[in-house]
N, C-alpha and C positions, 0 to 999 in steps of 0.2 A: 532664409535668414529673417525675413520680415516677420513671419509667423512665430518661429521657434525662439528667436533671440531678440524680438521686438525691434528689429532693424539695427541693433547695436553690434558693431564689429568687436567691441571689447568683450561682450558675452560669448561670441563665437570663438574669439581667441582663447578665452579661459576654458571653453569646452574641449578644445583640441590641443591645449597645452602650448600655444604659441603666443608671441607678443602681438600687441595691437598693430604695431607698425608693419609687421610681416603680413597680417591679414589685409591691411590697407593697400599694400603693394600688390597682393593677389587679386583684389577686387577692383582696383582702380581702372576707370575707363578714360581718364583724362591725362594720366601720367605718361610721360614720354616712354616709348617702347623700351629704350635701353635701361630705364629705371624700374619698369614693371617686373614683377616676379611671376614666372611661369610655374604652374603646378605640374610637377613630374609624376611619373607612374607611382613611385613608392609613396610620395606625399599624398596623392589622391586616395590610394588604398588605405593609408593610415587615417585620413580624415573620415572616410566612409566608416571605418571600423569604430572610431571614437564617437561618431554621431549616430551609430546604429542604422546606417543606410545599406541598401543593397550594394553588393560589389559592382563596380563600374558605373554606378548611377551618376557620378560626376563627369562621366565622359559625354553625357548628353546635355547640350546647351539649351537653355530656355524651356526646360521641362520642369514640372514640379518635382521636388524631391520625394522619392517614394516614402511611404510610411514605414516606421520602424517595424522590423519583422518580429512577430511575437515569438517568445522563447518556447520551444517544445517542452511539454511535460508528460509525454507519452512515448512509448517505444513499441514498434511493430515486432511481435514475437513470431509471427508466422500464421499460416492458414489453420482453420479448425477442421479436424478430422472427425467425420461422423462414424460412429460404431454402435454395435449392439452386442447382446450377449453371445451371439454366434460368431462375432469377429475375433479371429485368433489374436493373441497377444503378440506384440513385437518383441524382439529380443531385449530391448531396453525398457520393457514395461513389466509391472506386476499388478496383481489384483489386491485391493485393500478391502477387507470386509467391513460391513456396518455392524454396530452394536444396536440392539433393539430392546425395548421393554416388552416382556412377555408376561401376560396375566397368569398368575398361579391358579391351580385348580381349587375346587371347593367353593368358588364364587366369593372369595373374601375381598376381591377388589385389589389385592396386593399384586405388585408386579416384581419381576426379577429381570436383571440385565443379562442378555445372552447374545452371543455372536450369531448373526444371520447367516444361513447357508445359501441364501438366494441373492440378497442384495449386496452388491460390491461395486467398487469404483476403480478405474484404471489410474495408475500413477506411473510417471517416468522414474526409472531408477535414479537418474541424475537429480531429479527434484528432491527425492528422499535423501540422497547423499549430501546435497547442499545444506539440508537442514539437520544433518547428522542423525537421521532416523533409520534404524534397521527395518527392512521390509516386514520382518516377522513381528515387529512391535507396533506397526501402524494399523490403526482402525479409524473408521469414520462414524460420526454421530450427527444426527439431524436435530437442529435447534427447534424447540417447540415453544410457542408463545412469544410475547413481546418484551420480555425482560431485558434482552440484550440489544434492542433497537436503540438507535438507528444503525449501529454497526452490523448486527446480525439479525435481520428480520426473520419472522417465522418461516420455517422451511429451509433456512440456510444449512449448508453442510460444512462441517469442520473436520479436518484431519487431526488425529490425536496420536502423540507418541507415548505409548504405554511404558517405554523405557525411561521416561523422564518424569519422575514423581516428586522431585525436589521443588518446593515452592519458591519462585522468584516474585517478589511483591509486584503486583500490578499486571502480571501476565495472565492469559486465559488458560483455563483448565477444564477438562471434562470430569464430572463427578458422578459416582453412583451413590445416590442419597436414599437409602432404604428401598432400592429397586427402581428409583426414578432417575432417569438420565438428566443431568443439568450441565450447563456450560456457564461458568462465572469467571470473573477476575478474582484472584485470591491474594490475601495478605496474611502473613504469619502473625500470630499473637503469642505473647509470653506463655510458657508452659506447654507448648505444643498445640495450642488452639489455632483457629483459622477464622478470618473474616471473609465472607462471600459478598462480592459487590456486583451489581448489575449496571449496565450502561443506562438503563431506564430507571434511575434511582427515585424518580417522583412516584412511580407506581410500585416499585420493588425496592424497599429500603434495605440497607446492609443487614446481613445476618452474621452473628458471631457465635462460635461454638468453642467450648473448652475441649481439651483432649478427651476428657471423660464423656462429654456430651457427644462427641464424634463417634465414640464406640457405642454408646447407648442408642444413638439414632442411625447407626449403620452408615456412616458417611465415609466413603472410600474414594480416594483420589485415583482416577483412572489414568490420567496422563496430561501432558501439556499440549495445547493446541499449537500446531506448527503451520497450518494452512486453513483457509476457508474460502467458500464459494457462495456468492449471493446472486439470486435471480431477482431482477427488478420488475 
């Protein structure tokens, strides 16, 4: 009480919702026994709860009150299973393929977006179901560059729902931009246009395209990002 409430019984009383006289009777060492107030089990537990103390900490006399227990902000989901391409799928898993940029022939430097027949990622069916994603519509895309940092560093992987191509302002989407794979947050513009926004706006300013420019520049919405994974 000396440290937390500056030695004032009135502050302690306010903290636990009791009147000062009640606290005085609890803490008195000079009052006659018949006038003193004993702390019962229920009262002790209630005080511990209101002061953020460990349960039963008031049962120990002349010990410093334990520090307040930090609130947990994480949840244990389970162990990590190690697997490779030769590990068979579990019944509740599916393979999700990657989309890749493939350079076109004739040395033009242009690329096209194709589904990889080699690179794939395992997903639990329950994970997809919770996001309302059909397994046949799920693909993965690798983030390239620093435009989406710090949320999505270079090399991050995102899961994309090809069945969801309706833009919700501020959500992340994968885009086929003339054969280049891009991941951006999108905003609708009047007339069917779109604004592309990066998290790293200092180096990558917003881009705006009208509906006509999207056709001319071959901007195609692949789908909404429903999951991402980052390696630090």
